[in-house]
Backbone bond lengths (Angstrom), bond angles and torsions (degrees), N, CA, C in turn:
res aa  C-N    CA-C-N  psi(-1)  N-CA   C-N-CA  omega(-1)  CA-C   N-CA-C  phi
1 M - - - 1.455 - - 1.526 108.96 -
2 R 1.310 115.77 135.42 1.466 121.35 178.89 1.522 109.69 -100.87
3 Y 1.322 114.80 148.02 1.456 121.04 177.96 1.521 108.15 -145.63
4 E 1.328 116.26 137.88 1.463 120.55 175.49 1.518 109.28 -145.57
5 E 1.328 115.46 138.95 1.456 120.97 -178.94 1.520 109.35 -148.44
6 R 1.304 115.61 137.58 1.465 121.43 174.03 1.527 107.56 -102.31
7 L 1.307 117.07 132.86 1.458 121.99 -176.81 1.532 110.69 -88.33
8 A 1.313 116.02 56.52 1.464 122.48 -175.66 1.523 111.42 -70.69
9 V 1.323 114.79 154.38 1.465 120.49 176.99 1.525 108.96 -72.01
10 P 1.325 118.51 156.50 1.467 121.13 177.10 1.536 111.08 -61.18
11 R 1.314 116.18 147.44 1.472 120.84 -177.05 1.524 112.83 -62.93
12 L 1.314 117.70 -29.76 1.455 121.30 179.17 1.530 111.56 -61.55
13 W 1.323 116.68 -28.02 1.457 120.47 -179.56 1.532 111.81 -62.91
14 H 1.323 117.62 -28.82 1.463 120.46 178.70 1.531 110.33 -68.53
15 L 1.316 116.64 -35.47 1.465 120.32 174.44 1.525 110.51 -65.47
16 W 1.335 116.05 -41.71 1.458 120.17 176.49 1.527 111.07 -63.43
17 A 1.315 117.59 -34.70 1.470 120.79 177.98 1.521 110.43 -63.47
18 A 1.328 116.49 -41.15 1.470 119.67 178.05 1.524 110.44 -64.96
19 L 1.313 116.97 -41.97 1.464 120.77 178.63 1.531 111.26 -63.94
20 C 1.321 116.62 -45.20 1.469 120.46 179.08 1.525 111.33 -65.94
21 A 1.324 117.41 -36.38 1.468 120.05 176.59 1.524 109.93 -61.41
22 G 1.317 117.37 -39.42 1.460 120.47 177.16 1.510 112.69 -65.99
23 V 1.324 115.55 -43.14 1.467 119.82 -179.12 1.532 110.76 -67.76
24 F 1.330 117.04 -50.90 1.460 119.89 -178.59 1.529 111.77 -69.81
25 G 1.317 116.34 -34.02 1.464 119.60 178.51 1.508 111.82 -66.19
26 S 1.316 117.30 -34.86 1.464 119.84 179.94 1.528 111.31 -66.79
27 Y 1.318 117.25 -26.16 1.460 120.58 176.64 1.531 110.75 -62.26
28 F 1.334 116.52 -38.34 1.457 120.89 -178.20 1.530 113.07 -85.26
29 T 1.324 118.10 -18.59 1.466 120.39 -175.32 1.518 113.26 -108.79
30 V 1.312 118.61 9.69 1.453 121.30 -175.06 1.528 112.35 -64.73
31 Y 1.316 117.88 -28.70 1.468 120.31 -176.93 1.528 113.68 -102.53
32 T 1.304 118.68 14.57 1.458 120.41 179.91 1.531 110.09 -120.01
33 D 1.287 115.41 145.30 1.465 120.86 176.46 1.526 111.32 -106.88
34 A 1.306 116.82 -2.17 1.467 120.70 -177.27 1.529 109.94 -77.94
35 T 1.320 115.82 119.74 1.462 121.30 -179.73 1.526 110.81 -63.08
36 W 1.315 117.07 -39.98 1.461 121.53 -178.89 1.532 110.42 -61.56
37 T 1.334 117.78 -43.39 1.465 121.45 179.59 1.521 110.77 -63.04
38 R 1.314 116.75 -43.22 1.467 119.93 178.32 1.523 111.54 -62.70
39 A 1.323 116.83 -42.97 1.469 120.35 179.89 1.524 111.07 -62.46
40 V 1.322 117.28 -40.71 1.459 120.81 179.31 1.535 110.58 -65.96
41 V 1.328 116.89 -43.28 1.471 120.06 -179.24 1.526 110.95 -65.48
42 Y 1.335 117.08 -46.72 1.464 119.90 179.08 1.528 111.15 -62.96
43 G 1.323 116.73 -41.42 1.468 120.64 177.99 1.519 112.09 -62.60
44 A 1.336 116.81 -42.24 1.462 120.63 179.06 1.521 111.14 -65.81
45 M 1.322 116.83 -40.19 1.471 120.01 179.28 1.530 110.77 -64.43
46 F 1.331 116.27 -46.18 1.459 119.96 -179.54 1.530 110.57 -64.49
47 T 1.314 117.17 -42.50 1.462 120.89 179.30 1.531 111.03 -62.23
48 T 1.319 117.04 -40.87 1.462 121.10 178.92 1.529 110.97 -64.33
49 M 1.316 116.36 -43.39 1.473 119.41 179.84 1.527 111.48 -67.17
50 E 1.318 117.23 -39.83 1.465 119.82 178.49 1.527 111.08 -67.00
51 A 1.321 117.05 -36.61 1.467 120.05 176.83 1.526 110.68 -64.06
52 A 1.326 116.77 -39.31 1.469 119.96 177.45 1.525 111.14 -65.49
53 L 1.334 117.53 -42.02 1.474 120.48 178.18 1.524 111.10 -65.59
54 W 1.323 116.67 -38.11 1.471 120.16 178.34 1.527 109.67 -64.12
55 Q 1.331 116.60 -42.71 1.463 120.41 179.67 1.527 111.31 -64.45
56 L 1.321 117.60 -39.50 1.467 121.00 178.28 1.527 112.07 -64.99
57 G 1.333 117.45 -37.86 1.456 120.99 -176.57 1.504 114.81 -96.70
58 R 1.298 117.78 15.81 1.459 122.42 -175.90 1.534 115.68 -76.90
59 P 1.331 120.54 -33.37 1.474 119.89 -175.32 1.525 113.31 -60.22
60 R 1.318 114.39 147.67 1.469 122.29 178.59 1.526 109.89 -125.31
61 L 1.322 114.06 147.27 1.465 122.31 169.84 1.522 106.58 -107.99
62 A 1.301 116.93 137.19 1.462 119.82 177.59 1.517 109.49 -145.72
63 M 1.314 115.46 135.40 1.466 121.96 175.69 1.514 106.53 -122.37
64 T 1.316 116.53 118.29 1.461 121.80 178.55 1.523 108.73 -116.44
65 D 1.314 116.12 -176.67 1.461 120.28 178.53 1.531 111.75 -69.22
66 E 1.335 116.98 -22.34 1.464 120.55 -176.53 1.528 113.64 -99.91
67 A 1.342 117.57 -37.68 1.459 119.18 -170.90 1.524 111.97 -155.59
68 M 1.332 114.16 166.77 1.457 121.67 172.05 1.524 106.78 -110.17
69 R 1.327 115.89 130.57 1.462 121.12 179.73 1.523 109.36 -119.11
70 A 1.320 114.91 139.29 1.461 120.86 177.47 1.520 108.02 -143.05
71 A 1.332 115.89 108.34 1.470 122.40 177.15 1.530 112.11 53.80
72 G 1.306 116.86 43.71 1.459 120.50 176.74 1.520 114.54 91.02
73 E 1.302 118.73 -17.82 1.464 122.02 176.38 1.519 108.36 -87.05
74 M 1.340 116.74 151.25 1.454 120.44 -175.59 1.520 110.80 -139.34
75 V 1.317 115.12 144.07 1.461 121.33 172.30 1.528 106.70 -134.94
76 D 1.330 116.38 135.74 1.461 120.76 179.09 1.518 110.04 -65.42
77 R 1.316 114.94 147.44 1.459 120.60 -179.05 1.534 111.28 -62.02
78 A 1.320 116.50 -33.16 1.460 120.31 -179.63 1.531 112.13 -68.00
79 D 1.332 117.40 -22.38 1.460 121.33 -179.30 1.524 113.40 -84.95
80 I 1.322 118.34 -6.94 1.459 121.50 -179.61 1.526 108.85 -78.74
81 R 1.324 115.96 123.56 1.474 121.62 -177.70 1.528 112.03 -97.29
82 D 1.341 116.65 -45.07 1.457 120.32 -174.08 1.520 109.00 -154.26
83 A 1.328 116.18 150.94 1.465 121.45 176.62 1.520 108.71 -142.71
84 V 1.348 115.24 137.93 1.457 121.32 -178.33 1.524 108.21 -135.86
85 A 1.332 116.14 134.30 1.464 120.55 176.40 1.524 109.34 -76.68
86 C 1.329 116.20 143.95 1.470 122.38 -179.58 1.515 109.22 -123.21
87 T 1.325 116.24 136.97 1.463 119.63 175.41 1.524 111.41 -80.92
88 D 1.327 117.02 -22.23 1.458 121.60 176.31 1.525 108.03 -145.80
89 V 1.334 116.81 109.03 1.463 120.38 -175.13 1.525 112.38 -67.89
90 R 1.319 117.87 -19.72 1.461 119.96 179.60 1.522 111.95 -64.08
91 T 1.325 117.64 -25.82 1.466 120.47 -178.16 1.524 112.52 -75.61
92 V 1.326 118.53 -19.56 1.465 121.00 -178.06 1.525 112.48 -106.46
93 L 1.319 117.74 2.11 1.467 120.47 178.13 1.523 110.15 -76.75
94 V 1.304 115.98 122.21 1.461 122.67 176.69 1.527 107.47 -136.56
95 P 1.307 118.12 160.19 1.469 119.41 177.43 1.528 111.39 -60.29
96 G 1.315 115.70 141.23 1.458 120.52 176.56 1.513 115.65 96.51
97 V 1.322 119.19 -3.56 1.464 120.44 178.46 1.525 109.42 -95.40
98 Y 1.330 116.03 153.47 1.458 120.71 171.57 1.521 105.66 -83.65
99 A 1.323 116.86 115.20 1.462 120.79 -175.36 1.520 110.52 -116.56
100 L 1.304 115.62 126.88 1.461 122.65 169.88 1.521 105.17 -122.07
101 T 1.312 114.74 84.79 1.459 120.11 -177.11 1.520 109.43 -120.77
102 R 1.303 115.04 153.81 1.454 122.36 175.57 1.518 107.67 -130.41
103 P 1.338 118.76 135.26 1.462 120.67 -175.34 1.517 113.77 -64.66
104 W 1.323 118.58 -21.50 1.460 120.19 179.87 1.524 111.88 -87.90
105 I 1.337 117.81 -1.44 1.470 121.93 175.89 1.525 106.74 -124.86
106 R 1.319 116.84 102.06 1.472 120.41 -176.31 1.522 112.97 -81.82
107 T 1.325 117.89 -32.65 1.460 120.75 -177.19 1.525 109.82 -79.08
108 G 1.317 115.76 158.53 1.454 118.79 -179.69 1.510 112.81 -178.24
109 V 1.325 114.46 -162.74 1.457 122.33 -176.55 1.527 108.66 -136.25
110 R 1.330 115.98 139.17 1.467 122.41 173.16 1.520 106.77 -106.66
111 V 1.331 116.20 119.10 1.461 121.97 -175.22 1.521 109.19 -114.87
112 T 1.327 116.66 125.10 1.453 121.94 175.23 1.517 108.11 -98.07
113 T 1.337 115.62 125.63 1.465 120.55 -179.56 1.521 109.21 -117.77
114 A 1.322 115.67 178.54 1.460 120.42 178.54 1.522 111.20 -67.65
115 T 1.333 117.35 -23.95 1.467 120.67 -176.58 1.518 114.02 -104.11
116 G 1.323 119.07 -11.22 1.454 120.65 -178.92 1.513 112.36 165.58
117 V 1.324 114.76 -159.34 1.469 121.34 -177.72 1.522 108.76 -120.94
118 W 1.327 116.01 136.61 1.466 123.07 176.67 1.521 108.23 -115.09
119 V 1.318 116.65 137.24 1.462 122.57 173.19 1.522 106.09 -119.64
120 L 1.335 116.13 118.79 1.462 121.79 -173.56 1.522 110.98 -124.04
121 S 1.330 116.77 128.31 1.463 120.42 172.32 1.522 108.31 -73.42
122 S 1.327 116.04 143.75 1.461 121.00 177.97 1.523 109.13 -155.27
123 R 1.312 115.71 137.37 1.468 119.76 176.09 1.527 111.25 -73.65
124 H 1.321 116.63 -23.55 1.463 122.34 -178.13 1.537 109.14 -128.06
125 P 1.342 117.99 70.86 1.466 119.19 -176.03 1.518 113.75 -64.17
126 G 1.326 117.73 -31.27 1.466 119.83 178.50 1.519 112.04 -64.54
127 T 1.317 116.62 -42.15 1.464 121.30 178.95 1.525 110.66 -67.85
128 L 1.335 116.51 -41.09 1.467 119.95 177.37 1.518 110.68 -64.47
129 L 1.315 117.35 -41.07 1.468 121.83 178.21 1.526 110.75 -63.16
130 T 1.323 116.83 -40.14 1.462 120.79 176.89 1.527 110.72 -63.63
131 A 1.327 117.03 -41.07 1.466 120.73 179.49 1.523 111.31 -66.64
132 I 1.333 116.52 -36.41 1.468 119.84 179.48 1.521 111.09 -69.42
133 S 1.334 116.63 -41.29 1.469 119.59 -175.76 1.524 113.56 -89.73
134 A 1.314 118.67 -1.55 1.481 121.16 179.41 1.526 109.61 -67.31
135 P 1.335 116.56 143.98 1.455 119.14 177.94 1.531 110.89 -67.22
136 V 1.304 115.34 147.30 1.458 120.87 -178.85 1.525 109.15 -81.91
137 P 1.352 117.41 123.68 1.470 118.28 177.04 1.520 110.38 -71.28
138 R 1.310 115.67 145.67 1.465 119.93 -177.77 1.493 111.47 -105.21
């Protein structure tokens, strides 16, 4: 079974980015009357905030028949020992684990591998757990 998920930020955050761009942009444009200067400042602020949100929501989780990938890191499927769904990933975070967590996604999966422990945020931990524990087709 294949599974893929992008840990994107909530859509409401983009509205907040536009609002914050207006608020912070007005700080820099308060002493100018030039419409062009204001448009450039507001555009730059909004673009910067959207780039930050894109960077925050960029990581992907993927489970294939061969391996599990999380934000560019990979572990072979044969090395996975155990996986448990978590209702709050903050409770299983300890020093020394590979953590791919996002504060806006509380649910997740704790995966024990041959090399260590991974804690992964997921909006659909049950589906990810099913993909991890599914038998590998030959």
